N, C-alpha and C positions, 0 to 999 in steps of 0.2 A: 245518789243520783241525778243524773243531768237532765236538766229541764232544755230540752230543744227547740222548744216553739220558744222560749225567753230567748235562745241563740239566735232562731232564726231570725226574730223581730230587728233584735241589737245588729246583726248581720246585715240586711235591706237597707235599713236606714244608716248604718255606719255605709255602705256603699253610695245609697243617694246623697246623703247630706258631704261627704268628704268628698268623691269621686264621681259624682254626677253621672253614677249608675245606675239603672234602674235595671229591676228585677223582674219577670214576668213567668207563670208557669202556662207551660201549653201540653199540649199533644205531638210531641217530638218522634215521629215512627222508627227512625233510625239512630237516635242517641239521646245519653240520658241530659245533655243541656251542653249549650254551647258560649260562645263569646261574640259580639260583635261591634263593631266602633265604624264610627263614622268622621273621618280625618276633618273634611271639611265644616262640618256642621259642629264639632265639637262632643258629640254627644256617645254615649256606647248603654250598652245593653246586655243580660245574661238571661239568657231563657234558659229554663229548666224543665224536665219532664215530669208533670203532674200527676205521672201515674208512679214515682220513684218514693218511697216512704219518705219521711221527715229527715228523720238521720243522714242519709245519703245524700237527701236535696243538700242539706247543708253541705255534704263535705263537696259537692261535685260545686254549688256557688263560690265554696271559697277556690277550689280548683280556677274556676272562670275567672274569681278577683284574680286569683296570679294573673291570670293572662294578661291582665289589664294594669297588674301593677308593672309584671315585664314590661308591658308595651310603652308604660310613662317611662319607667325607667330606660327604656331602646332610645329614647331620642335626646339623652345624653350618655350614656355611657354603656349600655348592653347590647351586642349587634343582633338583631333577635330577625330574622329575617322573612318569618311569614305571619307574625301577628294580622289578624282578621283576615287571611286568605283562605279560601275552599281547599279545604286537602287536597284531594283528588286531581288538581291543576298543579300541583306542588311536586311531584313525586315522579317527574320524569328523570330524575338522575339519584342515582345512590346516596350521593353528598346531599341532596335535597331532602332527601325519606327522612335520615339519620339525624340534619337539624330540624324537620318536624318532631322528630320523635326526644331527640332534646329538649326542644321547648316545651313539650306537654309534661317533659318530668321536669324540669324546672318550675312551670307551671304547678303542680301540685306540692312541690317542696314550700313554694312561696303562700301558696294557700295554708298551710300548717302555720307557717311564721305569722301572717295575718290573725290566724286564732290564738295566738300566742301573744301579740301584740293585744288584742282587742280582750283578752284574758277571759276568752269561751270556755276555756277548761276542759276542752275535747280530748277524752282520752288519746292518746299515740295510738295504741293497738287497734282501736275502731276505725282511726281514719287510715291507718296503715292498711287495713282490710280492704277498705274502700278503694284504695289508691293501684293495690295490685291487681284488685280486679281490673280494674278501666286501665292498668296497660296491660293486661292481657287482652281487652279489649282492640287495643294499639297494634300488638302484634298480631293477633288475626287479622284484622285490614291492612298491615304493610304485606302478612304473607301473601294475601289474597290479589291485592294489587302487584305485588310482583311475580306473583308465580301460580296464580289463578287457581279456579278447580275449587274442588270442597275437600277440606282436611279436616281433620279428626283432632281439637282445638280441647277434646272434654278433660283432660287430664289437669290438676293443677301442680 
């Protein structure tokens, strides 16, 4: 059986000690978590919705940590244009929207790589289930942005 409490502590400590990233829990009304960084002060933080169950919280933190790692890599080799910026300001063009979605997908993939690197022994199927759930929220968000109105997204 997976000990998610132990995984949570290990992940939080690793982020703080090795990447200077603090993790906070808060009531986030419109999302399950987000990554924020300040380039001038050289700090970053991850906020995760305190209402989310522990397993999902870990997966979301891994995803947000994926954004952090991608942001660090972008300074040297990867050109991710949108790290740390507000999504709604970014979707003025279709190419921006596609780039934003690309970064979200890369961050989920990087999150699972982090879990393997730290030997967290997270079952892929569980992580993938959360990842697909979150992908669907991106699709809904993007669809509402571009096409407006209420849509029926309840089908899997």
